[in-house]
C-alpha positions as CSV (number, residue, x, y, z in Angstrom):
1,X,14.6,-3.2,-11.0
2,X,11.6,-4.7,-12.8
3,X,11.3,-8.5,-12.7
4,X,8.9,-9.1,-15.6
5,X,10.6,-12.4,-16.6
6,X,9.9,-14.1,-13.3
7,X,6.6,-15.8,-12.3
8,X,4.1,-13.5,-10.8
9,X,3.9,-13.3,-7.0
10,X,0.7,-14.7,-5.7
11,X,-1.4,-12.4,-3.5
12,X,-3.0,-11.8,-1.0
13,X,-0.2,-12.3,1.4
14,X,-0.9,-14.2,4.7
15,X,-2.0,-11.9,7.5
16,X,0.6,-9.6,9.0
17,X,1.9,-10.5,12.5
18,X,0.8,-7.0,13.6
19,X,-0.2,-3.6,12.1
20,X,3.3,-2.3,12.5
21,X,5.0,-5.4,11.0
22,X,4.1,-6.3,7.4
23,X,4.1,-9.9,6.3
24,X,7.6,-11.3,5.8
25,X,6.8,-11.9,2.1
26,X,6.3,-8.2,1.6
27,X,9.6,-7.3,3.3
28,X,11.3,-9.8,1.0
29,X,9.8,-8.2,-2.1
30,X,10.8,-4.7,-0.9
31,X,14.3,-6.0,-0.5
32,X,14.7,-8.3,-3.5
33,X,12.0,-7.5,-6.1
34,X,10.7,-4.0,-5.6
35,X,8.7,-3.9,-8.9
36,X,7.2,-7.2,-9.8
37,X,4.1,-8.8,-11.3
38,X,1.5,-10.2,-9.0
39,X,-1.4,-12.6,-9.5
40,X,-4.7,-12.6,-7.6
41,X,-6.7,-15.7,-6.7
42,X,-9.0,-15.1,-9.7
43,X,-6.0,-15.1,-12.1
44,X,-5.9,-11.4,-12.8
45,X,-2.4,-9.9,-12.8
46,X,-0.9,-6.5,-12.3
47,X,2.2,-4.8,-11.0
48,X,3.2,-4.5,-7.4
49,X,5.5,-1.6,-6.6
50,X,6.8,-1.9,-3.0
51,X,9.3,1.0,-2.5
52,X,8.4,4.7,-2.4
53,X,11.2,5.7,-4.7
54,X,9.9,3.2,-7.3
55,X,6.3,4.3,-6.9
56,X,7.2,7.9,-7.6
57,X,8.5,6.8,-11.0
58,X,5.4,4.8,-12.1
59,X,3.7,6.6,-15.0
60,X,0.0,7.0,-14.8
61,X,-2.4,7.2,-17.7
62,X,-4.0,10.7,-17.2
63,X,-7.4,9.9,-18.7
64,X,-7.8,6.9,-16.4
65,X,-6.1,8.4,-13.4
66,X,-7.4,12.0,-13.3
67,X,-11.1,11.4,-12.7
68,X,-10.7,9.0,-9.8
69,X,-8.1,11.2,-8.3
70,X,-10.5,14.2,-8.4
71,X,-13.2,12.2,-6.8
72,X,-11.1,11.2,-3.7
73,X,-8.7,14.2,-3.5
74,X,-11.1,16.1,-1.1
75,X,-10.8,13.3,1.4
76,X,-7.1,13.8,1.7
77,X,-6.9,17.5,2.4
78,X,-4.7,18.6,5.4
79,X,-7.7,19.6,7.4
80,X,-9.5,16.2,6.8
81,X,-6.4,14.2,7.6
82,X,-5.8,16.2,10.8
83,X,-9.5,16.2,11.9
84,X,-9.5,12.7,13.6
85,X,-6.2,13.3,15.4
86,X,-7.8,14.1,18.9
87,X,-9.9,11.0,18.7
88,X,-7.1,8.8,17.5
89,X,-4.8,10.2,20.3
90,X,-7.5,9.4,22.9
91,X,-8.0,5.9,21.6
92,X,-4.3,5.3,21.5
93,X,-3.9,6.6,25.1
94,X,-6.7,4.3,26.3
95,X,-5.1,1.3,24.6
96,X,-1.7,2.0,26.0
97,X,-3.1,2.5,29.4
98,X,-4.8,-0.9,29.3
99,X,-1.6,-2.8,28.4
């Protein structure tokens, strides 16, 4: 549901407790206001869409969306996403070992 009639949510959120635990404010938005307006510190506003199902329904403006998408698409190929896996696995193992 879109909450356009409510005051914009102020961002950025406070720091997350950890990488695997988003800020409580974001959890509340996902639960209660999954599509809502937000306002940055400089006063600019936009839309914050917090649930995957809702993001998939967001229309994009092809002329404004296509060019940037083409520019970054190569960075997200399966091969490039998989390439750092061995290093990430090693770093993760070292971190866990040092706990």
